[in-house]
All heavy atoms as a GROMACS GRO file, in nm:
protein
  605
    1MET      N    1  12.583   5.952  -2.086
    1MET     CA    2  12.514   6.011  -2.198
    1MET      C    3  12.424   5.905  -2.261
    1MET      O    4  12.461   5.790  -2.275
    1MET     CB    5  12.614   6.064  -2.300
    1MET     CG    6  12.551   6.152  -2.400
    1MET     SD    7  12.663   6.248  -2.503
    1MET     CE    8  12.801   6.281  -2.400
    2SER      N    9  12.306   5.947  -2.299
    2SER     CA   10  12.209   5.856  -2.355
    2SER      C   11  12.182   5.890  -2.500
    2SER      O   12  12.158   6.004  -2.535
    2SER     CB   13  12.080   5.866  -2.273
    2SER     OG   14  11.989   5.769  -2.313
    3MET      N   15  12.191   5.790  -2.585
    3MET     CA   16  12.164   5.810  -2.727
    3MET      C   17  12.014   5.817  -2.751
    3MET      O   18  11.936   5.753  -2.683
    3MET     CB   19  12.221   5.694  -2.809
    3MET     CG   20  12.369   5.674  -2.798
    3MET     SD   21  12.457   5.816  -2.860
    3MET     CE   22  12.587   5.825  -2.743
    4LEU      N   23  11.978   5.896  -2.850
    4LEU     CA   24  11.839   5.905  -2.895
    4LEU      C   25  11.835   5.848  -3.036
    4LEU      O   26  11.923   5.875  -3.117
    4LEU     CB   27  11.794   6.051  -2.897
    4LEU     CG   28  11.807   6.127  -2.765
    4LEU    CD1   29  11.777   6.274  -2.787
    4LEU    CD2   30  11.714   6.069  -2.660
    5PHE      N   31  11.733   5.771  -3.064
    5PHE     CA   32  11.722   5.704  -3.194
    5PHE      C   33  11.592   5.742  -3.262
    5PHE      O   34  11.488   5.754  -3.198
    5PHE     CB   35  11.726   5.552  -3.176
    5PHE     CG   36  11.849   5.502  -3.108
    5PHE    CD1   37  11.848   5.470  -2.974
    5PHE    CD2   38  11.968   5.487  -3.179
    5PHE    CE1   39  11.962   5.423  -2.910
    5PHE    CE2   40  12.082   5.441  -3.116
    5PHE     CZ   41  12.079   5.409  -2.982
    6ALA      N   42  11.599   5.756  -3.393
    6ALA     CA   43  11.480   5.782  -3.475
    6ALA      C   44  11.502   5.715  -3.610
    6ALA      O   45  11.616   5.687  -3.649
    6ALA     CB   46  11.457   5.931  -3.493
    7ILE      N   47  11.393   5.691  -3.679
    7ILE     CA   48  11.400   5.632  -3.813
    7ILE      C   49  11.357   5.736  -3.915
    7ILE      O   50  11.253   5.800  -3.899
    7ILE     CB   51  11.307   5.508  -3.824
    7ILE    CG1   52  11.352   5.396  -3.730
    7ILE    CG2   53  11.297   5.459  -3.967
    7ILE    CD1   54  11.480   5.328  -3.769
    8ASP      N   55  11.438   5.752  -4.019
    8ASP     CA   56  11.400   5.832  -4.135
    8ASP      C   57  11.344   5.732  -4.235
    8ASP      O   58  11.419   5.658  -4.299
    8ASP     CB   59  11.521   5.907  -4.191
    8ASP     CG   60  11.485   5.998  -4.308
    8ASP    OD1   61  11.386   5.969  -4.378
    8ASP    OD2   62  11.558   6.095  -4.329
    9THR      N   63  11.212   5.727  -4.248
    9THR     CA   64  11.149   5.627  -4.334
    9THR      C   65  11.174   5.652  -4.482
    9THR      O   66  11.171   5.558  -4.561
    9THR     CB   67  10.998   5.620  -4.308
    9THR    OG1   68  10.941   5.750  -4.323
    9THR    CG2   69  10.968   5.569  -4.168
   10LYS      N   70  11.200   5.776  -4.519
   10LYS     CA   71  11.225   5.807  -4.660
   10LYS      C   72  11.359   5.751  -4.706
   10LYS      O   73  11.370   5.699  -4.817
   10LYS     CB   74  11.220   5.958  -4.684
   10LYS     CG   75  11.082   6.015  -4.669
   10LYS     CD   76  11.082   6.164  -4.691
   10LYS     CE   77  10.941   6.218  -4.664
   10LYS     NZ   78  10.938   6.363  -4.668
   11THR      N   79  11.461   5.762  -4.623
   11THR     CA   80  11.594   5.714  -4.662
   11THR      C   81  11.629   5.579  -4.600
   11THR      O   82  11.735   5.524  -4.628
   11THR     CB   83  11.703   5.816  -4.618
   11THR    OG1   84  11.700   5.828  -4.475
   11THR    CG2   85  11.682   5.950  -4.685
   12GLU      N   86  11.540   5.528  -4.514
   12GLU     CA   87  11.564   5.404  -4.440
   12GLU      C   88  11.696   5.410  -4.364
   12GLU      O   89  11.783   5.324  -4.375
   12GLU     CB   90  11.558   5.281  -4.531
   12GLU     CG   91  11.418   5.251  -4.579
   12GLU     CD   92  11.403   5.109  -4.633
   12GLU    OE1   93  11.503   5.035  -4.641
   12GLU    OE2   94  11.290   5.075  -4.665
   13GLU      N   95  11.709   5.518  -4.285
   13GLU     CA   96  11.828   5.536  -4.203
   13GLU      C   97  11.788   5.556  -4.057
   13GLU      O   98  11.681   5.607  -4.027
   13GLU     CB   99  11.907   5.659  -4.248
   13GLU     CG  100  11.968   5.645  -4.385
   13GLU     CD  101  12.036   5.773  -4.430
   13GLU    OE1  102  11.976   5.882  -4.415
   13GLU    OE2  103  12.148   5.764  -4.480
   14ILE      N  104  11.879   5.516  -3.970
   14ILE     CA  105  11.864   5.544  -3.828
   14ILE      C  106  11.933   5.677  -3.803
   14ILE      O  107  12.047   5.698  -3.846
   14ILE     CB  108  11.935   5.436  -3.743
   14ILE    CG1  109  11.887   5.297  -3.781
   14ILE    CG2  110  11.917   5.464  -3.594
   14ILE    CD1  111  11.985   5.188  -3.744
   15ILE      N  112  11.866   5.767  -3.734
   15ILE     CA  113  11.926   5.894  -3.695
   15ILE      C  114  11.966   5.879  -3.548
   15ILE      O  115  11.882   5.848  -3.463
   15ILE     CB  116  11.828   6.010  -3.712
   15ILE    CG1  117  11.782   6.019  -3.857
   15ILE    CG2  118  11.891   6.141  -3.665
   15ILE    CD1  119  11.664   6.111  -3.878
   16VAL      N  120  12.094   5.897  -3.522
   16VAL     CA  121  12.144   5.884  -3.385
   16VAL      C  122  12.184   6.022  -3.335
   16VAL      O  123  12.256   6.096  -3.402
   16VAL     CB  124  12.267   5.790  -3.380
   16VAL    CG1  125  12.315   5.772  -3.236
   16VAL    CG2  126  12.236   5.656  -3.444
   17SER      N  127  12.135   6.056  -3.218
   17SER     CA  128  12.165   6.183  -3.153
   17SER      C  129  12.195   6.155  -3.006
   17SER      O  130  12.175   6.044  -2.958
   17SER     CB  131  12.046   6.278  -3.163
   17SER     OG  132  12.006   6.296  -3.296
   18ASP      N  133  12.240   6.256  -2.936
   18ASP     CA  134  12.253   6.242  -2.792
   18ASP      C  135  12.205   6.368  -2.723
   18ASP      O  136  12.192   6.474  -2.784
   18ASP     CB  137  12.395   6.205  -2.749
   18ASP     CG  138  12.495   6.318  -2.760
   18ASP    OD1  139  12.456   6.434  -2.772
   18ASP    OD2  140  12.615   6.289  -2.755
   19SER      N  141  12.175   6.352  -2.598
   19SER     CA  142  12.128   6.463  -2.516
   19SER      C  143  12.182   6.444  -2.375
   19SER      O  144  12.148   6.345  -2.309
   19SER     CB  145  11.975   6.466  -2.514
   19SER     OG  146  11.928   6.573  -2.436
   20PRO      N  147  12.267   6.536  -2.330
   20PRO     CA  148  12.316   6.524  -2.193
   20PRO      C  149  12.200   6.525  -2.093
   20PRO      O  150  12.102   6.596  -2.114
   20PRO     CB  151  12.404   6.648  -2.176
   20PRO     CG  152  12.438   6.692  -2.315
   20PRO     CD  153  12.322   6.652  -2.400
   21LYS      N  154  12.212   6.444  -1.991
   21LYS     CA  155  12.107   6.434  -1.891
   21LYS      C  156  12.074   6.570  -1.832
   21LYS      O  157  12.164   6.647  -1.798
   21LYS     CB  158  12.149   6.338  -1.780
   21LYS     CG  159  12.033   6.281  -1.705
   21LYS     CD  160  12.074   6.158  -1.628
   21LYS     CE  161  11.947   6.082  -1.598
   21LYS     NZ  162  11.960   5.942  -1.598
   22GLY      N  163  11.945   6.603  -1.825
   22GLY     CA  164  11.902   6.730  -1.770
   22GLY      C  165  11.906   6.845  -1.868
   22GLY      O  166  11.880   6.959  -1.832
   23SER      N  167  11.939   6.816  -1.993
   23SER     CA  168  11.950   6.922  -2.094
   23SER      C  169  11.841   6.907  -2.199
   23SER      O  170  11.794   6.797  -2.226
   23SER     CB  171  12.087   6.912  -2.162
   23SER     OG  172  12.093   6.996  -2.274
   24ASN      N  173  11.801   7.019  -2.256
   24ASN     CA  174  11.706   7.016  -2.367
   24ASN      C  175  11.778   7.015  -2.501
   24ASN      O  176  11.715   7.010  -2.605
   24ASN     CB  177  11.613   7.138  -2.361
   24ASN     CG  178  11.517   7.130  -2.245
   24ASN    OD1  179  11.485   7.022  -2.197
   24ASN    ND2  180  11.472   7.244  -2.198
   25GLU      N  181  11.910   7.020  -2.498
   25GLU     CA  182  11.991   7.025  -2.619
   25GLU      C  183  12.004   6.885  -2.678
   25GLU      O  184  12.028   6.788  -2.608
   25GLU     CB  185  12.130   7.079  -2.586
   25GLU     CG  186  12.220   7.091  -2.703
   25GLU     CD  187  12.357   7.142  -2.664
   25GLU    OE1  188  12.368   7.216  -2.564
   25GLU    OE2  189  12.454   7.104  -2.731
   26ILE      N  190  11.987   6.875  -2.809
   26ILE     CA  191  12.004   6.749  -2.880
   26ILE      C  192  12.113   6.769  -2.984
   26ILE      O  193  12.106   6.861  -3.065
   26ILE     CB  194  11.874   6.702  -2.946
   26ILE    CG1  195  11.767   6.675  -2.840
   26ILE    CG2  196  11.898   6.578  -3.031
   26ILE    CD1  197  11.631   6.641  -2.895
   27LYS      N  198  12.213   6.681  -2.980
   27LYS     CA  199  12.324   6.690  -3.075
   27LYS      C  200  12.320   6.572  -3.171
   27LYS      O  201  12.316   6.456  -3.127
   27LYS     CB  202  12.458   6.692  -3.002
   27LYS     CG  203  12.478   6.816  -2.915
   27LYS     CD  204  12.618   6.824  -2.859
   27LYS     CE  205  12.649   6.703  -2.773
   27LYS     NZ  206  12.778   6.710  -2.705
   28PHE      N  207  12.320   6.602  -3.299
   28PHE     CA  208  12.324   6.499  -3.402
   28PHE      C  209  12.459   6.428  -3.398
   28PHE      O  210  12.563   6.491  -3.387
   28PHE     CB  211  12.302   6.562  -3.540
   28PHE     CG  212  12.324   6.468  -3.654
   28PHE    CD1  213  12.227   6.375  -3.688
   28PHE    CD2  214  12.442   6.470  -3.725
   28PHE    CE1  215  12.248   6.286  -3.793
   28PHE    CE2  216  12.464   6.382  -3.831
   28PHE     CZ  217  12.366   6.290  -3.864
   29ILE      N  218  12.456   6.295  -3.408
   29ILE     CA  219  12.580   6.217  -3.411
   29ILE      C  220  12.605   6.158  -3.550
   29ILE      O  221  12.708   6.183  -3.610
   29ILE     CB  222  12.579   6.104  -3.306
   29ILE    CG1  223  12.575   6.164  -3.166
   29ILE    CG2  224  12.700   6.013  -3.322
   29ILE    CD1  225  12.565   6.064  -3.056
   30GLU      N  226  12.508   6.080  -3.598
   30GLU     CA  227  12.528   6.016  -3.728
   30GLU      C  228  12.399   5.958  -3.781
   30GLU      O  229  12.300   5.947  -3.711
   30GLU     CB  230  12.634   5.905  -3.718
   30GLU     CG  231  12.591   5.786  -3.633
   30GLU     CD  232  12.696   5.676  -3.628
   30GLU    OE1  233  12.753   5.641  -3.733
   30GLU    OE2  234  12.719   5.625  -3.517
   31ARG      N  235  12.404   5.921  -3.909
   31ARG     CA  236  12.298   5.845  -3.974
   31ARG      C  237  12.357   5.710  -4.011
   31ARG      O  238  12.470   5.702  -4.057
   31ARG     CB  239  12.250   5.915  -4.102
   31ARG     CG  240  12.164   6.036  -4.076
   31ARG     CD  241  12.121   6.099  -4.208
   31ARG     NE  242  12.018   6.198  -4.188
   31ARG     CZ  243  11.888   6.176  -4.206
   31ARG    NH1  244  11.846   6.060  -4.251
   31ARG    NH2  245  11.801   6.272  -4.183
   32ILE      N  246  12.279   5.605  -3.990
   32ILE     CA  247  12.323   5.470  -4.021
   32ILE      C  248  12.222   5.408  -4.118
   32ILE      O  249  12.103   5.403  -4.087
   32ILE     CB  250  12.334   5.382  -3.894
   32ILE    CG1  251  12.429   5.447  -3.793
   32ILE    CG2  252  12.379   5.241  -3.930
   32ILE    CD1  253  12.426   5.383  -3.655
   33LYS      N  254  12.270   5.363  -4.231
   33LYS     CA  255  12.182   5.301  -4.330
   33LYS      C  256  12.128   5.169  -4.278
   33LYS      O  257  12.198   5.094  -4.209
   33LYS     CB  258  12.257   5.278  -4.461
   33LYS     CG  259  12.296   5.405  -4.530
   33LYS     CD  260  12.370   5.376  -4.658
   33LYS     CE  261  12.414   5.506  -4.721
   33LYS     NZ  262  12.494   5.485  -4.841
   34HIS      N  263  12.004   5.140  -4.315
   34HIS     CA  264  11.938   5.016  -4.278
   34HIS      C  265  12.026   4.896  -4.311
   34HIS      O  266  12.044   4.807  -4.228
   34HIS     CB  267  11.804   5.009  -4.351
   34HIS     CG  268  11.727   4.884  -4.326
   34HIS    ND1  269  11.612   4.857  -4.394
   34HIS    CD2  270  11.744   4.779  -4.244
   34HIS    CE1  271  11.563   4.741  -4.355
   34HIS    NE2  272  11.642   4.692  -4.263
   35VAL      N  273  12.083   4.896  -4.431
   35VAL     CA  274  12.164   4.781  -4.475
   35VAL      C  275  12.295   4.769  -4.397
   35VAL      O  276  12.354   4.661  -4.394
   35VAL     CB  277  12.193   4.787  -4.627
   35VAL    CG1  278  12.065   4.774  -4.708
   35VAL    CG2  279  12.269   4.911  -4.665
   36ASP      N  280  12.340   4.876  -4.335
   36ASP     CA  281  12.465   4.873  -4.260
   36ASP      C  282  12.449   4.816  -4.119
   36ASP      O  283  12.547   4.772  -4.059
   36ASP     CB  284  12.528   5.012  -4.251
   36ASP     CG  285  12.578   5.061  -4.386
   36ASP    OD1  286  12.596   4.977  -4.478
   36ASP    OD2  287  12.598   5.182  -4.401
   37ASN      N  288  12.327   4.820  -4.066
   37ASN     CA  289  12.302   4.763  -3.933
   37ASN      C  290  12.154   4.729  -3.921
   37ASN      O  291  12.076   4.801  -3.860
   37ASN     CB  292  12.345   4.860  -3.823
   37ASN     CG  293  12.356   4.791  -3.689
   37ASN    OD1  294  12.286   4.694  -3.662
   37ASN    ND2  295  12.445   4.840  -3.604
   38GLU      N  296  12.118   4.616  -3.980
   38GLU     CA  297  11.979   4.574  -3.985
   38GLU      C  298  11.921   4.546  -3.846
   38GLU      O  299  11.806   4.578  -3.818
   38GLU     CB  300  11.964   4.450  -4.074
   38GLU     CG  301  11.820   4.416  -4.102
   38GLU     CD  302  11.806   4.309  -4.208
   38GLU    OE1  303  11.902   4.278  -4.279
   38GLU    OE2  304  11.694   4.256  -4.217
   39VAL      N  305  12.002   4.490  -3.757
   39VAL     CA  306  11.954   4.458  -3.623
   39VAL      C  307  11.918   4.586  -3.548
   39VAL      O  308  11.811   4.595  -3.487
   39VAL     CB  309  12.059   4.376  -3.544
   39VAL    CG1  310  12.017   4.357  -3.399
   39VAL    CG2  311  12.079   4.240  -3.610
   40LEU      N  312  12.004   4.687  -3.553
   40LEU     CA  313  11.974   4.814  -3.486
   40LEU      C  314  11.853   4.880  -3.551
   40LEU      O  315  11.765   4.930  -3.481
   40LEU     CB  316  12.094   4.908  -3.490
   40LEU     CG  317  12.073   5.044  -3.424
   40LEU    CD1  318  12.034   5.030  -3.277
   40LEU    CD2  319  12.198   5.130  -3.438
   41TYR      N  320  11.846   4.878  -3.683
   41TYR     CA  321  11.732   4.938  -3.753
   41TYR      C  322  11.601   4.876  -3.705
   41TYR      O  323  11.508   4.947  -3.669
   41TYR     CB  324  11.748   4.920  -3.905
   41TYR     CG  325  11.640   4.989  -3.984
   41TYR    CD1  326  11.654   5.122  -4.024
   41TYR    CD2  327  11.523   4.924  -4.019
   41TYR    CE1  328  11.556   5.187  -4.097
   41TYR    CE2  329  11.423   4.987  -4.091
   41TYR     CZ  330  11.440   5.118  -4.130
   41TYR     OH  331  11.342   5.183  -4.201
   42ASN      N  332  11.595   4.743  -3.703
   42ASN     CA  333  11.473   4.675  -3.660
   42ASN      C  334  11.441   4.702  -3.513
   42ASN      O  335  11.325   4.714  -3.475
   42ASN     CB  336  11.483   4.525  -3.687
   42ASN     CG  337  11.482   4.494  -3.835
   42ASN    OD1  338  11.426   4.568  -3.915
   42ASN    ND2  339  11.546   4.385  -3.873
   43SER      N  340  11.544   4.716  -3.432
   43SER     CA  341  11.523   4.748  -3.290
   43SER      C  342  11.466   4.888  -3.272
   43SER      O  343  11.377   4.910  -3.190
   43SER     CB  344  11.655   4.736  -3.213
   43SER     OG  345  11.702   4.604  -3.219
   44VAL      N  346  11.515   4.983  -3.350
   44VAL     CA  347  11.463   5.120  -3.341
   44VAL      C  348  11.321   5.126  -3.396
   44VAL      O  349  11.236   5.199  -3.342
   44VAL     CB  350  11.556   5.221  -3.412
   44VAL    CG1  351  11.496   5.360  -3.412
   44VAL    CG2  352  11.694   5.222  -3.346
   45VAL      N  353  11.290   5.047  -3.497
   45VAL     CA  354  11.152   5.039  -3.547
   45VAL      C  355  11.061   4.987  -3.435
   45VAL      O  356  10.953   5.042  -3.412
   45VAL     CB  357  11.142   4.949  -3.673
   45VAL    CG1  358  10.997   4.916  -3.706
   45VAL    CG2  359  11.210   5.016  -3.792
   46ALA      N  360  11.106   4.884  -3.364
   46ALA     CA  361  11.028   4.831  -3.252
   46ALA      C  362  11.012   4.936  -3.142
   46ALA      O  363  10.902   4.953  -3.087
   46ALA     CB  364  11.094   4.704  -3.196
   47LEU      N  365  11.120   5.007  -3.111
   47LEU     CA  366  11.115   5.113  -3.010
   47LEU      C  367  11.011   5.219  -3.048
   47LEU      O  368  10.931   5.262  -2.966
   47LEU     CB  369  11.252   5.176  -2.993
   47LEU     CG  370  11.266   5.288  -2.891
   47LEU    CD1  371  11.247   5.234  -2.750
   47LEU    CD2  372  11.401   5.355  -2.904
   48THR      N  373  11.014   5.257  -3.176
   48THR     CA  374  10.920   5.358  -3.225
   48THR      C  375  10.776   5.308  -3.216
   48THR      O  376  10.686   5.382  -3.176
   48THR     CB  377  10.954   5.395  -3.370
   48THR    OG1  378  11.089   5.442  -3.374
   48THR    CG2  379  10.862   5.503  -3.424
   49SER      N  380  10.754   5.182  -3.250
   49SER     CA  381  10.617   5.129  -3.245
   49SER      C  382  10.565   5.120  -3.101
   49SER      O  383  10.445   5.135  -3.077
   49SER     CB  384  10.607   4.994  -3.316
   49SER     OG  385  10.682   4.897  -3.251
   50ILE      N  386  10.654   5.098  -3.005
   50ILE     CA  387  10.614   5.095  -2.864
   50ILE      C  388  10.557   5.232  -2.824
   50ILE      O  389  10.460   5.238  -2.750
   50ILE     CB  390  10.734   5.056  -2.774
   50ILE    CG1  391  10.768   4.909  -2.795
   50ILE    CG2  392  10.705   5.086  -2.627
   50ILE    CD1  393  10.900   4.866  -2.734
   51THR      N  394  10.616   5.339  -2.875
   51THR     CA  395  10.568   5.474  -2.838
   51THR      C  396  10.431   5.503  -2.897
   51THR      O  397  10.361   5.590  -2.846
   51THR     CB  398  10.665   5.584  -2.885
   51THR    OG1  399  10.668   5.588  -3.027
   51THR    CG2  400  10.804   5.562  -2.830
   52LYS      N  401  10.392   5.432  -3.002
   52LYS     CA  402  10.263   5.455  -3.066
   52LYS      C  403  10.151   5.370  -3.008
   52LYS      O  404  10.035   5.388  -3.044
   52LYS     CB  405  10.276   5.429  -3.216
   52LYS     CG  406  10.370   5.525  -3.286
   52LYS     CD  407  10.386   5.490  -3.432
   52LYS     CE  408  10.486   5.583  -3.498
   52LYS     NZ  409  10.508   5.548  -3.638
   53ASP      N  410  10.185   5.279  -2.920
   53ASP     CA  411  10.085   5.190  -2.860
   53ASP      C  412   9.994   5.269  -2.766
   53ASP      O  413  10.042   5.342  -2.680
   53ASP     CB  414  10.157   5.080  -2.781
   53ASP     CG  415  10.064   4.971  -2.731
   53ASP    OD1  416   9.945   4.998  -2.708
   53ASP    OD2  417  10.112   4.858  -2.714
   54PRO      N  418   9.862   5.255  -2.782
   54PRO     CA  419   9.770   5.328  -2.693
   54PRO      C  420   9.787   5.288  -2.545
   54PRO      O  421   9.756   5.364  -2.456
   54PRO     CB  422   9.631   5.291  -2.743
   54PRO     CG  423   9.648   5.198  -2.856
   54PRO     CD  424   9.794   5.179  -2.883
   55ASN      N  425   9.840   5.169  -2.522
   55ASN     CA  426   9.866   5.123  -2.385
   55ASN      C  427  10.015   5.135  -2.354
   55ASN      O  428  10.076   5.043  -2.300
   55ASN     CB  429   9.819   4.977  -2.368
   55ASN     CG  430   9.672   4.962  -2.392
   55ASN    OD1  431   9.592   5.039  -2.340
   55ASN    ND2  432   9.635   4.866  -2.474
   56PHE      N  433  10.072   5.250  -2.388
   56PHE     CA  434  10.216   5.274  -2.369
   56PHE      C  435  10.261   5.234  -2.230
   56PHE      O  436  10.201   5.272  -2.129
   56PHE     CB  437  10.246   5.423  -2.393
   56PHE     CG  438  10.390   5.459  -2.372
   56PHE    CD1  439  10.485   5.426  -2.466
   56PHE    CD2  440  10.430   5.525  -2.258
   56PHE    CE1  441  10.619   5.459  -2.448
   56PHE    CE2  442  10.563   5.559  -2.238
   56PHE     CZ  443  10.658   5.526  -2.333
   57ASP      N  444  10.368   5.155  -2.226
   57ASP     CA  445  10.424   5.106  -2.100
   57ASP      C  446  10.568   5.156  -2.089
   57ASP      O  447  10.654   5.117  -2.169
   57ASP     CB  448  10.419   4.954  -2.098
   57ASP     CG  449  10.462   4.894  -1.966
   57ASP    OD1  450  10.565   4.938  -1.909
   57ASP    OD2  451  10.395   4.801  -1.918
   58VAL      N  452  10.594   5.241  -1.992
   58VAL     CA  453  10.726   5.302  -1.975
   58VAL      C  454  10.834   5.196  -1.951
   58VAL      O  455  10.944   5.206  -2.006
   58VAL     CB  456  10.726   5.404  -1.858
   58VAL    CG1  457  10.865   5.455  -1.831
   58VAL    CG2  458  10.632   5.519  -1.891
   59ALA      N  459  10.802   5.093  -1.875
   59ALA     CA  460  10.902   4.989  -1.845
   59ALA      C  461  10.944   4.916  -1.973
   59ALA      O  462  11.063   4.890  -1.994
   59ALA     CB  463  10.846   4.890  -1.743
   60ILE      N  464  10.849   4.886  -2.059
   60ILE     CA  465  10.880   4.819  -2.185
   60ILE      C  466  10.961   4.912  -2.274
   60ILE      O  467  11.059   4.872  -2.337
   60ILE     CB  468  10.752   4.772  -2.256
   60ILE    CG1  469  10.686   4.660  -2.174
   60ILE    CG2  470  10.780   4.725  -2.398
   60ILE    CD1  471  10.549   4.619  -2.223
   61PHE      N  472  10.923   5.040  -2.279
   61PHE     CA  473  10.997   5.138  -2.358
   61PHE      C  474  11.142   5.147  -2.311
   61PHE      O  475  11.235   5.143  -2.392
   61PHE     CB  476  10.931   5.276  -2.350
   61PHE     CG  477  11.012   5.383  -2.418
   61PHE    CD1  478  11.004   5.400  -2.555
   61PHE    CD2  479  11.099   5.464  -2.346
   61PHE    CE1  480  11.081   5.498  -2.620
   61PHE    CE2  481  11.175   5.562  -2.409
   61PHE     CZ  482  11.166   5.578  -2.546
   62LYS      N  483  11.163   5.158  -2.180
   62LYS     CA  484  11.298   5.169  -2.126
   62LYS      C  485  11.381   5.044  -2.156
   62LYS      O  486  11.500   5.053  -2.185
   62LYS     CB  487  11.294   5.196  -1.976
   62LYS     CG  488  11.252   5.337  -1.943
   62LYS     CD  489  11.254   5.363  -1.794
   62LYS     CE  490  11.219   5.507  -1.763
   62LYS     NZ  491  11.224   5.535  -1.619
   63ALA      N  492  11.317   4.927  -2.148
   63ALA     CA  493  11.389   4.802  -2.178
   63ALA      C  494  11.431   4.797  -2.324
   63ALA      O  495  11.545   4.761  -2.356
   63ALA     CB  496  11.300   4.682  -2.144
   64MET      N  497  11.342   4.837  -2.415
   64MET     CA  498  11.375   4.835  -2.558
   64MET      C  499  11.478   4.942  -2.589
   64MET      O  500  11.568   4.919  -2.672
   64MET     CB  501  11.248   4.857  -2.640
   64MET     CG  502  11.266   4.827  -2.787
   64MET     SD  503  11.304   4.652  -2.811
   64MET     CE  504  11.408   4.661  -2.954
   65ASP      N  505  11.470   5.057  -2.524
   65ASP     CA  506  11.570   5.161  -2.543
   65ASP      C  507  11.707   5.110  -2.499
   65ASP      O  508  11.808   5.134  -2.566
   65ASP     CB  509  11.532   5.286  -2.465
   65ASP     CG  510  11.631   5.398  -2.487
   65ASP    OD1  511  11.648   5.441  -2.603
   65ASP    OD2  512  11.695   5.444  -2.389
   66LYS      N  513  11.711   5.037  -2.390
   66LYS     CA  514  11.838   4.981  -2.342
   66LYS      C  515  11.895   4.882  -2.444
   66LYS      O  516  12.016   4.880  -2.468
   66LYS     CB  517  11.817   4.912  -2.207
   66LYS     CG  518  11.944   4.868  -2.141
   66LYS     CD  519  11.921   4.820  -2.000
   66LYS     CE  520  12.053   4.788  -1.935
   66LYS     NZ  521  12.038   4.752  -1.794
   67VAL      N  522  11.809   4.804  -2.507
   67VAL     CA  523  11.853   4.712  -2.612
   67VAL      C  524  11.915   4.790  -2.727
   67VAL      O  525  12.023   4.757  -2.776
   67VAL     CB  526  11.735   4.625  -2.662
   67VAL    CG1  527  11.772   4.550  -2.789
   67VAL    CG2  528  11.691   4.528  -2.554
   68CYS      N  529  11.848   4.897  -2.770
   68CYS     CA  530  11.901   4.981  -2.879
   68CYS      C  531  12.036   5.040  -2.840
   68CYS      O  532  12.129   5.042  -2.922
   68CYS     CB  533  11.801   5.092  -2.914
   68CYS     SG  534  11.649   5.032  -2.991
   69GLN      N  535  12.047   5.089  -2.717
   69GLN     CA  536  12.174   5.146  -2.669
   69GLN      C  537  12.286   5.042  -2.675
   69GLN      O  538  12.397   5.071  -2.721
   69GLN     CB  539  12.160   5.196  -2.524
   69GLN     CG  540  12.053   5.297  -2.499
   69GLN     CD  541  12.088   5.438  -2.541
   69GLN    OE1  542  12.204   5.475  -2.550
   69GLN    NE2  543  11.986   5.517  -2.566
   70MET      N  544  12.256   4.920  -2.630
   70MET     CA  545  12.358   4.814  -2.628
   70MET      C  546  12.400   4.777  -2.770
   70MET      O  547  12.520   4.761  -2.796
   70MET     CB  548  12.306   4.691  -2.554
   70MET     CG  549  12.293   4.713  -2.405
   70MET     SD  550  12.248   4.567  -2.306
   70MET     CE  551  12.144   4.471  -2.408
   71ILE      N  552  12.305   4.762  -2.860
   71ILE     CA  553  12.337   4.726  -2.998
   71ILE      C  554  12.422   4.837  -3.061
   71ILE      O  555  12.522   4.809  -3.127
   71ILE     CB  556  12.210   4.702  -3.081
   71ILE    CG1  557  12.137   4.577  -3.030
   71ILE    CG2  558  12.242   4.688  -3.230
   71ILE    CD1  559  11.996   4.560  -3.086
   72TYR      N  560  12.383   4.960  -3.041
   72TYR     CA  561  12.458   5.073  -3.098
   72TYR      C  562  12.601   5.076  -3.043
   72TYR      O  563  12.697   5.086  -3.120
   72TYR     CB  564  12.388   5.206  -3.069
   72TYR     CG  565  12.467   5.323  -3.121
   72TYR    CD1  566  12.468   5.352  -3.257
   72TYR    CD2  567  12.542   5.404  -3.035
   72TYR    CE1  568  12.542   5.460  -3.306
   72TYR    CE2  569  12.616   5.511  -3.084
   72TYR     CZ  570  12.616   5.539  -3.218
   72TYR     OH  571  12.689   5.643  -3.267
   73ASN      N  572  12.615   5.066  -2.912
   73ASN     CA  573  12.749   5.073  -2.851
   73ASN      C  574  12.837   4.954  -2.890
   73ASN      O  575  12.959   4.970  -2.904
   73ASN     CB  576  12.737   5.084  -2.699
   73ASN     CG  577  12.690   5.221  -2.657
   73ASN    OD1  578  12.729   5.321  -2.715
   73ASN    ND2  579  12.604   5.227  -2.558
   74LYS      N  580  12.777   4.838  -2.908
   74LYS     CA  581  12.855   4.720  -2.948
   74LYS      C  582  12.909   4.735  -3.090
   74LYS      O  583  13.019   4.691  -3.120
   74LYS     CB  584  12.770   4.594  -2.938
   74LYS     CG  585  12.848   4.470  -2.973
   74LYS     CD  586  12.768   4.346  -2.956
   74LYS     CE  587  12.859   4.229  -2.989
   74LYS     NZ  588  12.792   4.109  -3.018
   75ASN      N  589  12.832   4.798  -3.176
   75ASN     CA  590  12.870   4.811  -3.317
   75ASN      C  591  12.938   4.943  -3.349
   75ASN      O  592  12.964   4.973  -3.465
   75ASN     CB  593  12.747   4.793  -3.406
   75ASN     CG  594  12.695   4.653  -3.399
   75ASN    OD1  595  12.762   4.560  -3.439
   75ASN    ND2  596  12.576   4.636  -3.345
   76LYS      N  597  12.964   5.022  -3.249
   76LYS     CA  598  13.024   5.153  -3.267
   76LYS      C  599  13.167   5.143  -3.312
   76LYS      O  600  13.243   5.060  -3.276
   76LYS     CB  601  13.015   5.229  -3.134
   76LYS     CG  602  13.025   5.375  -3.145
   76LYS     CD  603  12.984   5.429  -3.011
   76LYS     CE  604  13.044   5.565  -2.986
   76LYS     NZ  605  13.011   5.617  -2.859
   0.00000   0.00000   0.00000
């Protein structure tokens, strides 16, 4: 299972969801406050900024996503 990450800029929280492989279904897992996990928050901000780059690189996105997954799983 792969976690999906997003930033709620209004509340400064990470929104964590998951989506089973091959499914269009997204299940909400939790919200994590910026102050509760600053490293993950900054990593998800970086992940989000990679998606906005006009020269989007899938390999870089996947590498940063893997970093976010590892940080999340380590602090779970």
